[in-house]
C-alpha positions in Angstrom: 95.7 107.4 82.0 94.6 111.0 81.3 93.3 113.3 84.0 89.5 113.2 84.3 87.4 116.4 84.5 86.7 117.7 87.9 83.3 117.1 89.3 80.8 120.0 89.7 78.8 120.4 92.8 75.1 120.8 92.5 73.1 122.4 95.4 69.4 122.0 95.9 67.1 123.3 98.7 64.8 120.8 100.3 61.4 122.4 100.3 60.3 120.4 103.4 63.2 121.2 105.7 65.0 124.2 104.1 68.2 122.1 104.2 70.8 122.0 101.5 71.4 118.9 99.4 74.8 118.9 97.6 75.9 116.3 95.1 79.3 116.2 93.2 80.6 113.5 90.9 84.1 113.0 89.6 85.3 110.3 87.2 84.7 107.5 89.7 84.1 109.2 93.1 81.0 110.9 94.4 80.0 113.2 97.3 76.5 113.8 98.5 75.1 115.7 101.5 71.8 115.3 103.4 70.3 116.7 106.5 71.3 114.8 109.7 69.5 116.9 112.4 69.3 120.2 114.1 71.3 121.7 117.0 68.7 123.0 119.4 68.6 126.5 120.8 70.4 128.3 118.0 69.0 130.6 115.5 68.4 129.2 112.0 66.8 130.8 108.9 64.3 128.9 106.7 60.9 127.3 107.3 60.1 125.3 110.3 60.0 121.5 109.9 58.7 118.8 112.1 61.6 117.0 113.6 62.5 113.7 112.0 64.1 110.8 113.8 67.5 112.5 113.8 66.3 115.9 114.7 66.2 117.8 118.0 62.8 118.9 119.2 63.7 122.6 119.1 64.9 123.6 115.7 68.3 125.2 115.4 71.3 125.1 113.1 71.0 122.3 110.5 73.7 119.7 110.6 74.7 118.1 107.3 76.0 114.6 106.7 78.4 114.3 103.8 78.8 110.9 102.1 82.1 110.3 100.3 82.1 107.2 98.0 84.9 105.9 95.8 84.8 103.7 92.6 85.0 100.5 94.7 82.0 101.4 96.9 84.0 102.3 100.0 81.9 104.8 101.8 82.6 107.3 104.5 80.0 109.6 106.1 81.1 112.8 107.9 79.2 115.5 109.7 79.9 119.2 109.6 79.2 119.1 113.4 82.4 118.0 115.1 83.9 116.8 111.8 82.6 113.4 113.0 83.1 110.3 111.0 79.7 108.6 111.6 80.3 105.5 109.4 82.8 103.7 107.2 81.5 100.9 105.0 84.2 98.6 103.9 84.2 95.1 102.3 85.4 91.8 103.9 87.2 89.0 102.1 83.8 87.9 100.6 83.1 91.4 99.3 80.4 92.0 101.9 80.2 95.6 103.0 79.7 96.5 106.7 80.3 99.3 109.1 83.7 99.2 110.7 83.5 102.2 113.1 81.2 103.1 116.0 78.7 105.9 115.7 75.2 107.1 116.2 72.3 107.7 113.8 71.0 110.7 115.7 72.5 114.1 116.7 71.2 114.1 120.2 73.4 111.1 121.1 76.5 112.9 119.8 75.7 116.0 121.8 74.8 114.2 125.1 76.8 111.1 125.5 79.3 110.3 122.8 82.8 109.3 124.0 84.2 111.3 121.1 83.1 108.7 118.5 84.7 109.6 115.2 85.3 113.3 116.1 87.9 115.8 115.3 89.7 116.6 118.6 91.2 120.0 119.6 92.7 122.2 120.5 94.6 119.6 122.3 94.0 115.9 121.9 94.7 113.8 125.0 95.3 115.2 128.5 97.0 118.3 130.0 97.7 117.9 133.7 95.4 120.0 135.9 94.5 122.0 132.8 97.5 124.3 133.3 100.5 125.3 131.2 102.8 128.3 130.6 103.9 130.2 127.5 106.0 133.3 127.1 102.8 135.3 127.6 102.0 133.9 131.0 100.2 131.1 132.8 97.0 129.6 131.5 94.1 127.6 133.1 92.0 125.4 130.9 88.7 123.8 131.6 89.1 120.5 133.5 86.7 118.0 132.2 88.4 114.7 133.2 88.6 114.8 136.9 91.4 117.2 137.8 92.7 117.3 134.2 91.9 118.7 130.8 91.0 116.2 128.1 90.4 116.5 124.3 89.9 120.2 124.2 87.6 120.7 127.2 83.9 120.8 127.9 83.0 121.9 124.3 86.0 121.1 122.3 86.2 120.9 118.5 84.1 117.7 118.6 81.1 119.8 119.6 81.5 122.7 117.2 80.1 123.5 113.8 82.5 123.6 110.9 82.2 125.3 107.5 82.2 122.6 104.9 83.1 122.5 101.2 82.6 119.2 99.3 84.0 118.2 95.9 84.7 115.2 93.6 87.6 115.2 91.1 88.4 112.1 89.0 88.7 109.2 91.4 88.9 111.4 94.5 86.1 112.6 96.9 87.0 115.4 99.3 85.5 117.3 102.2 87.2 120.4 103.6 86.2 121.6 107.0 87.2 125.0 108.5 86.7 126.9 111.7 88.3 129.6 113.9 88.7 128.7 117.5 88.4 132.1 119.2 90.8 133.5 121.8 89.8 132.2 125.2 87.8 129.2 124.0 88.0 126.6 126.8 90.8 128.8 128.2 93.2 128.6 125.3 95.1 131.7 124.3 94.9 133.2 120.8 92.7 132.8 117.8 93.4 129.5 116.0 92.4 129.0 112.3 92.0 125.3 111.5 91.4 123.5 108.3 90.8 119.7 108.2 90.6 117.9 104.8 89.1 114.4 104.4 90.1 112.8 101.1 88.8 109.4 99.9 90.9 107.9 97.1 90.6 105.0 94.7 93.1 102.9 96.6 90.6 102.7 99.5 92.5 105.2 101.7 91.0 108.0 103.7 93.5 110.8 104.1 93.1 113.4 106.8 95.2 116.5 106.6 95.0 119.2 109.3 96.6 122.6 109.4 96.4 125.3 112.1 97.7 128.9 112.4 97.5 131.2 115.5 98.0 134.8 116.4 99.3 134.0 119.9 101.4 131.1 121.2 99.1 128.2 122.1 99.4 124.4 122.4 98.0 122.4 119.5 97.4 118.7 118.9 94.6 117.9 116.5 93.5 114.4 115.6 90.5 112.2 114.8 89.0 109.9 117.5 87.5 107.1 115.3 86.5 103.9 117.1 87.2 100.9 114.9 85.9 97.3 114.9 87.0 95.7 111.7 84.7 92.6 112.1 81.6 94.6 111.0 79.6 92.6 113.5 77.5 94.6 116.1 78.2 93.6 119.7 81.5 92.0 119.1 84.8 92.9 120.7 88.2 93.7 119.2 90.2 91.4 121.5 91.0 89.0 118.6 92.2 91.8 116.3 95.9 91.5 115.5 97.8 94.7 116.1 101.2 95.9 115.0 102.7 99.1 116.3 106.0 100.5 114.9 107.2 101.8 118.2 110.1 100.9 120.4 109.0 103.0 123.4 105.8 104.1 125.1 104.9 106.6 127.8 104.1 105.2 131.3 101.2 107.0 133.1 100.1 107.7 136.6 96.6 106.9 138.1 95.2 109.9 136.3 96.6 108.7 133.0 99.1 111.6 132.9 102.6 110.6 131.6 105.1 110.3 134.4 107.7 112.0 132.2 109.9 109.1 131.0 109.9 106.7 128.1 109.8 103.0 128.6 111.1 100.4 126.1 108.3 98.1 125.0 110.7 95.1 124.8 109.7 92.4 127.2 106.4 94.0 128.1 102.7 93.6 127.1 103.2 96.8 125.1 105.5 95.2 122.6 103.5 95.2 119.3 106.4 95.4 117.0 105.3 92.0 115.8 101.5 91.3 115.4 99.7 90.2 118.6 96.0 89.9 119.3 94.9 92.9 121.3 93.4 90.7 124.0 96.4 88.3 124.3 98.2 90.2 127.1 95.7 92.8 128.1 95.1 91.2 131.5 98.7 90.4 132.3 98.8 89.9 136.1 100.9 92.4 138.0 101.4 94.9 135.2 101.0 98.2 136.9 100.5 100.1 133.6 97.7 97.9 132.3 96.1 98.1 135.8 96.3 102.0 135.9 94.5 102.3 132.5 92.2 99.3 132.8 93.9 98.0 129.6 95.7 99.9 126.9 95.3 103.7 126.9 98.9 104.7 126.3 101.0 106.9 124.0 103.5 105.2 121.8 106.6 107.0 120.5 107.0 107.1 116.8 110.3 107.7 115.1 109.2 109.1 111.8 111.2 112.3 111.9 108.1 114.3 110.9 107.6 112.3 107.7 104.5 110.3 106.7 105.3 106.7 107.6 103.5 103.6 108.7 102.7 103.7 112.4 100.2 100.8 112.9 98.5 97.8 111.2 95.4 95.9 112.4 94.0 92.7 111.0 90.7 91.0 111.8 91.3 87.3 111.2 87.6 86.5 110.8 86.5 89.1 108.2 89.9 89.6 106.7 89.6 93.3 106.9 92.8 95.3 107.5 93.6 98.8 108.5 97.0 100.4 108.1 97.6 103.8 109.6 100.3 106.2 108.5 101.1 109.5 110.1 103.8 112.2 110.5 103.0 112.9 114.2 105.6 112.2 116.9 103.3 109.8 118.8 100.2 107.6 118.6 97.7 106.9 121.4 96.4 103.3 121.4 93.1 102.8 123.3 91.4 99.4 123.7 87.9 100.6 124.5 88.2 100.2 128.2 85.5 102.7 129.1 82.8 101.3 126.8 80.3 99.6 129.0 77.4 98.4 126.9 75.6 101.7 126.7 73.7 102.0 123.4 74.8 98.5 122.5 78.6 99.2 122.4 80.2 96.5 124.5 83.2 96.7 126.7 86.3 96.7 124.5 84.0 96.7 121.4 86.4 99.0 119.5 89.9 100.3 119.4 91.3 103.8 118.7 94.5 104.9 117.1 95.0 108.6 117.8 98.1 110.2 116.2 99.2 113.5 117.8 101.6 115.3 120.1 102.6 113.7 123.4 100.0 114.0 126.3 100.9 116.8 128.7 103.7 118.0 126.3 103.1 121.7 127.2 104.3 120.8 130.7 107.1 118.4 129.8 110.2 120.1 128.2 111.7 116.7 127.5 108.8 115.9 125.1 108.6 117.3 121.6 107.2 120.8 121.8 103.5 121.1 121.2 103.4 125.0 121.2 102.4 126.7 118.0 103.8 130.3 117.6 102.4 133.1 115.4 103.7 132.9 111.8 104.2 129.1 111.9 101.8 126.5 110.6 101.0 123.3 112.5 100.5 120.3 110.2 99.3 116.7 110.7 98.9 114.0 108.1 96.9 110.8 108.8 96.1 108.1 106.4 93.7 105.2 107.1 94.4 102.6 104.4 91.7 99.8 104.3 92.3 96.4 102.7 91.5 92.7 102.8 93.9 89.9 103.8 93.0 86.8 101.7 94.6 84.2 104.0 
C-alpha cells in the first residue's frame, strides 16, 4: 500500500464562546477538538460566554478536548488540561462500543476531586518518602501531599497544568502532541524541565504514549499516565473478575505508608504471582498476607526485565465482554493498583477500575539499589507506553 497524504488541520473560532475548533483528517484517522470548560480565575482573551454544563462559573483559560478516532471507530478523548484521557470507546466481542476508562464530563470534578483519572503524572509518578532527596547540588524538600510523603508530583502536579497542544492526522494515524515546561522550583523540584508527551492512535487499535524530558539541573523524573480501566464497559461494575497477567518475577514490598522497604520479593508462591492469568479478585483478600493488608489490596510496583526495550509488561482480559488490553513499555517497573481507594463517590465503586502505571521505582531517588531516576543536564529521559486493545472471541 502506498503512503496516504497527510491530513491538514482546519481551525475555526466559535462565535459563541471564542473557543477554537480544530479538525484534521488523514486517510482513515481523524482528530477534532471542542471546548470542554474553563479554568476559573485566570485571564483569558475573547468574548464572555455563559458557562455551559462543563464550564466553571468564573471564566478563565479555555480547556480543549481532543478526539482521536481511527478507521475502526476506536475513539480516545484527551484534554490539554493535565493531558487527561477522559474516555476510550472500544468494541466488545459483539462490536458494541462502550467506555472502558473512568472519567468525568466536567472540568470542576477534575480540578476538585479526581484521583488522577487518566492524567499525565509528573514530575515524579508514585511516592517519594517524606518528600526529600539529594542530588550533587544539595538537599531538596518537595510538597508532601500524601500524609508524610510526596505523591504523583505534589499538590499541583502535571495532572493540574495546562499543556500546549498540536493535533494532526496522517494516513491511518491520529496524533496529539502536548508540551510544557515545568519551571525551577515547581512543587520543590530543582531545574527547568521541558516535557513532550505524544499520544498516537493507530489503525491496529493501539494507543501509543511517548514521553521525553530534558532538564538544565539534575532532578528526579518519572512520567506516566494514570488511566483507570474497566474493560466491561458497564457502569458500576468491579474489575475483580478481570484476568490479569504480569510479566514480572519480583515486586517491591511496602511499609504502612506504601513506601518500598528497599528489597525485592519474588512473586512465586504469593498472591502477587500473575505470571499466568488470574482474576484480580481471586487472591486479593488472602488471609494473613501483610502486603495486601498494608495496601488494602494491590498497590505495588512490579519489576520488569525489559532492559530498557519496548516489551510486553501486562495483559488483561474481561471474560464477559471479551475486551482485552495489552500494555507494553520500556520502563523498569509497573505499578499495579486495584482501585482500593474508590469508594462510590460519583458512582465509581470500590475496586471499580484497575491502573497499570509504568515508570521508575517508587522512592528511587532515596534508594541507591534501585535503577536511578535522576535526569542530568544534557541527557534525555524517555518512556514508551503502548495500550493495545483487542477482543478475545472465546
